[in-house]
N, C-alpha and C positions, 0 to 999 in steps of 0.2 A: 555382416554375417547374420543369417537368419537363425534365431533361436528356436529350439523345438517347442512347439505349443502342445503341452501334455493334455490339453482339453480337446484336441482333435479326435474325432471318432471316425475310424476308417472301416467302412463296409467293404467286404472283398468278395469278388466273384471270379470266374475263370472263363476266358474265351472258349466257346464251344461247349461249356457246361451249363447245367440248368440254372435258371435265374427265376426268382419268385416275382409274381405280379406286384407284390407290395414294394419291392425295390424299384421296379419299373415306374411305379407311380410316385414313389418317394423322390426319385431323381429326375422325373419327367423325361424318361428316355424316349428317343425317336424310334420310329418303326424299323429303321435300318440298324438300330443298336442290338436287335435280337431277331431270332428266327423262330417261327412257330412250326412245330412238327406234329402231325397227326399220326398216331400209331394205328395199327390194324384193328385194335380193339376199341377204337374211337377216342382213346385218351389223348390229351394234348400236352406236349412238352414244349417249354419255351427255353431256348438256349441263347446265351450271350453271343454277340457277333462283333466284338471289337476288343482291342487292347488299349488301355489308357485310364484316364481319371475323369470324374465328373463331380463338380461342387456346385450345389444349387445357387448359392450367392456368395459374394466376396466375404461377407462377415459370418457366413454359416460355418460351423465347426464340423459338419458332417461331410465326408468325402467317400465316393465310390471308386474303388480301384479294381479294374478288370485285368487280371494277370494273364500272361500268355499261356497257351496250352501246356500242361505238364510243367509249369514253373515251380509250383510248390503246393503241397496239400493245404486246402483252405483252413482246416483245423490248426495246422502247424503255424500258419501265418497269424491266425487270431490269437495265438498264445504269446506272440512276440511283444516286446516293448514298443511304444510309439516311435522311438528313435529307430529301432531296427526295421519296423514297418516302413518308415519313410525312406530308409536306405534302399529297400527293395523297390519302392515306388520310383525313386530317383533313377535307379539303374534302368528300369524299363522305359521311362520317359526319355532318358538320354539315348537309348537305342533308337527310339522313334525319331528324335531330333537328328541324330547322326545319319540315319537312312535318308532323311529329307535332304540334308546338306550334300550327301554323296551322290544324289541324282540331279543336282541343280543344273549341271551342264551336260546331261545325257538325254537320250531320246525318251527313256522311261522316266516319268516324273512321279516319284513316290508321293509327293505332296498332294497329288490329286486324290489320294485315298486317306489322307489325314485331315481331320476337321478339328477346329478349335477356335478360340477367341482371338488368336493372333496368327499371322503368317510367319511360320518359322523360317521359311526361305528368306523373307524380307528381313526378319530379325537377325539372322546369321550374317547377311550382307552389312547391315548397320553396325553390328558388333565388330566384324572384320575391319571395317573402315576405322572405327574408334581405336582398335588395337594397333593399327598401323600409324594413324595420323593424330589421334586424339579427337577432341570435338571440332567440328567444322567451324571456321571463323572467317570473316572478311578481314582483309589486311589493308590498313591505311598507312601510307608512307608519309612521313613528315621529316623535317630537318631541325636540328638543334646545334648550338655552338658548344664545342668542347674538344676533347682529345680521345682518340681511340680508333677503331676500325671503321670501314665503310665511309670513307671521306668523299664528300661531293666536291671535287676539285673546281668545277665550274662555279659553284656558289661560293666556295671558299675564296677563290680569286676575286670575285666581284664584291663580296661582303666583308671580308676580314681585313684587319689592319695589316699593312705591309711594312716590314722593318728590314733594314740592311744589316747583316751581321758583319763582324770584323773581317771575315774573309770574303766580304762583298757578295754574299749569297742572300737571296730574298727569303725572308721568313714570314709566313702567314700566321697570324694569331688572333683569335683561336681558329681552329678548323671548323668547317660546317659539316656535320655528320648526317648521314642518312639513317633514319630509324623507322621501324615498322611497329604498328600497334594493331593488336588483334581485337576485332569487334564482334560481339555476339549478334546473331540474327535469327530469323525464323528457323532456319535449318538446324542451328545449334540447339534451339529450344525443342525442336521435334526429335532430335537424336536423344536428348535427355529424357523426353517423354517416353519414347519407345523402350528405352532400356529400363527406366524406373517402373513403367506400367507393366512390363513383362515380369519384373521382379515382384511387384505387388500381387499379381495374379498367381504366379507359379514359383515364387521363391522357395516355398516349402518343398516343391516337388522336382525342381530342376537343378538344385545346387548350383545356382548361377555364380559366376565370378563376382568379386566385389570391385566395382568400378569407381567407388568413392563418389558416387553421384546422388546418394540418398538424400543429402542435405537440400538438394534442389526440389525434392518432392515430385508430385505429379501436377503439372501446370493445369489449373482448372479452366483457363481460357482456351486451351487446346481441347481438353476433354469435353467441354460443353459447346464447342464450336468446331467439330471435326470437319464438317463439310466446308466451312469457310477456310479452315487451315489448309485443306487439300487444294482448294482453288488458288490460294496464295502460293503454295509450293509449285503448282503448275505454271503460274506466271513467272516464278523465280527461275524455272528451268531455262528460260531464254537468255539468262545472264551468266550461265556457267558453261564451260567448254572442256574441262578436263574429264576424261572418261570415268575416273574413280568418283568424281563429284556428281557426274550425271547419274551413275549407277546408284549412288547414295540417295539422291533426291527421288529417283524412280522408286526405290524400295521403301522410302519413307511414305510415299503416296500409297503404295500397296499395303503397307502396314496399317496406316490410318484407315483405309477403306475397310479392311477386315475388322478393325476395332469398331468402326461405325456400324457395321452390319451385325455385330454381336453384343452390343452394349446391354441389351435386355435378355440375353440368353444366359443359361447356366455356364459357369466356368468349366471348360473341358478341353481335353486333348484325346481324340479318338482315332485310332488307326484301324481301318477296315481291311487292311491287306498286310497283316503282320507276317504272312508267309514270306514276303520279300525280305523283311528284316532277318528272319531266321536263315534264309538262304545266304545272305551276305555275311551273317555272323558265323555260319558253319564254314564258309569258304576261308575266312580269316583264321578260324580255329584249325582247320585241316592244314593250312600252309604253315602254321606255327608249330603244331604238336604231333601231326600224324607220323607214325614210324613205319608200319608195315602191316600186312595181313599174315598171320601165322596160326596154324591149328584152328582155323575157322574163327579167329578173333581179330578184329581191327584194333591194333595196339597204338597207344599214344604215349609220348614222352611226358614227364612231369614238368620239364622246362622247355621253353621254345627252342626248336632246333632248325626250323625253316628249311626242311629237307626237300619239300615238294613245292611246285607252283601250280596248284589246281586253279582252273578258271572255267567259266562257262564256255561251252563249245556250241557253235551253230554251223551246221553243214547241210547242204542240199543233198537229197538222196533219191529224188524222183525226177526223171528226165522229162516227164509229161507235165507234172504239176511243179512249176518252177519255184513256187513259194512254199512248198512243203519242205520242212527242215527238221533235222534231229537237233535237239538242244538239251543235252544233259547239263545239269547245274555245275558239277564239279568233275572236270576231265583232266587226266594227266597221263602222258605216255612216257614211261621211263626207258630211255634209249639204252641204258647200261645193261639191263637184263630183259629188255623188250616186254615189260609188263605194262598192261593197260588198266588204268583205274577209271571206272565209270560210276560215279556216285551221284545220287539225286537227293536233295533235301525234301523232306515231306513234313509239313507243318500239320500233322494229323493228331487227333485224339487217340485213334487206334488204327492200325493197319490190318485189315481183315482179309482183303481179297488180293489175288495175285496181281502184280504190277506188270502188265503186258508191255508197256512202253520200255521198261528196263530190259526185257527180253529182246525187243527189237534193236535197242542200242547195242546189245551184246553181239547179235548176229551181224549187223551191218558194219559196225566199227571194227569188229574182229576180222571180218573178211577183207576189209580194205587194207589193213596193215599186216606186216609180218610180225605177229604177236605170239609170244610164248605162253602167256597166261593173261586172262582177263579177270579182274576183280569187280564184282557188281555189288552195290550196297544202297539201301535207302537209309537216310540219316534223319532220325526223328528226335523231338524233344523228350526229356525224361526227368523226373524228380530226383531219382537216385543216382548211384554211381554209374559210370559208363558200362554198357552191356552190349554184347553182340549175340544175336539169335539168327538162326537160319530161317529165312522167309520161304525160299523155294530151292529145292534140290532136284533138278530134272533127272528122270529115270534114264539109265543107259540105253534102253530100247529106242529112245527118241534121238539119240546122239551118235555121232561118228565114233569109231573105236578110239578109246583113250581120251575122248572129250569129256569135259566136266563143266556143268553150269550150276553155280550156286549164287543165289541172290541173298545177301545178308540184310538184316535189319540192325542198324547200329544206333542204339539209344544213347544219346549224349546228354550229360547233365546240363539242363537248360541254363541255370544260373552261371555256371562256369563258362559256357559258350558266349553268353551275353556280356559277362564281365570282360572277357578277352576282346570282344568287339569294340567296346568303347575305350 
C-alpha cells in the first residue's frame, strides 16, 4: 500500500486552458504539450494540450497535473488536501488507462495518443497473466518415494520392493510418486520488474493493486542492462508454445523497450486525445442513468437503471462517395414510442457556434425511419451539476408544419461521468 507523501507539491493546469511559460520550463514540456494562439491584437496565449501528469525526476516532489476540460476549478483544486488531490489524479489516470485497455483489440488504438514511460497496453497484459496464473515458472518433473497421489506405476513396479499379502496380492512399497518443482527464470524476473517498476513510478497516481511483490524490489541487473534482457527474451521465445505465454513474453519485450527509450525522460502519462475518453465515459453514463427528455431537460436517474443501449452509429449516406458516413457518438431508436435519440459528445471548453453536423444527422436519420420524435443533444463536460440548455431552436418558417428541431447542450458533471466510467 502506498502511503500519502505530504511533501508532494502538485501544480495544476487544465487541458485547453492557459499555461504559463514558467511551468512549461519547470517541467520541460514538449512542443506538443501546448498550443500557441496569436490573437488579432498580436498578443500570444499558450494553452495546455494534454491530460495527465508530469514529474521531472523519480525523487522529485513536484508534480504537474493537467486536468480534463471543465473537471474542476483550479482554485478549488488548490485548496484540497494532498490526499484529496491525489484521489482526483488517480481518477483521471485510471480513465486513461482504461481507455487504452478498451481499444487493445479494436481498430482504433487509443494508446497511439498516450505517451509515457511505460506501455500501458503491455503492462495490462502482464498483470492479466499474473492475475490468472501467478508468476511465470518453468516446471521440472522429478520422482520421490512415498505415498500419495500421482503415482508413477512404471517406476514403482521397477524400483519398489514387492511383497505378497495374505490374500496373495502383490503390494509395492513404497510407491514412486511424480512431483513437479517450479523454477524461476528470466521471464519470472521480468514480470516482477514490470510490476514493481510501474509501481515505483506511478504508485502515487494509479492506485495499483498490491501484488505482494515489493520485497523483490527492482532488479538492477535488468534496469541497467535492458537491451541485453530484451535480446535474451527474444531468444527465449523459441522455447515457448502456449499462446498466453507467447503473449506474455511479447509484451514484456514491448514494456522493456518503452522503459529503455524513456529512462532519461521526465516521468509522465500524457493523453493527447482525451476526447475519446470523454466519449466512452459519456456512453457508459447514458446507458446507466439516462431517463428521458422532458420540458426541454435531459433527465437522469440517481441510481443506475440501464434503460437504454446507446452506441456509436456508422451509416453510409452518399451513393457517390462510398466512404462518406454519418457517425453520431450515441444513437438509440426506441421502438416502443418510435423516439430517436441522436447525441454527440463534445469535449469542448465552450460551444459557441451552431453544430451543423447535428442538423444533418437530424434530417437524414429522421427521414430514414418512421420516427415520431427526434431528440438531438451535444453532451459536454461541466464542473457543476447537470444542466440542459437550448443550443439551437430552428424557426418554424424553415420547417414543415408541426415539425420542431431543437438541439440541446447537456452539461454533465465531469467528475461523476468519469467515476462511473472506471
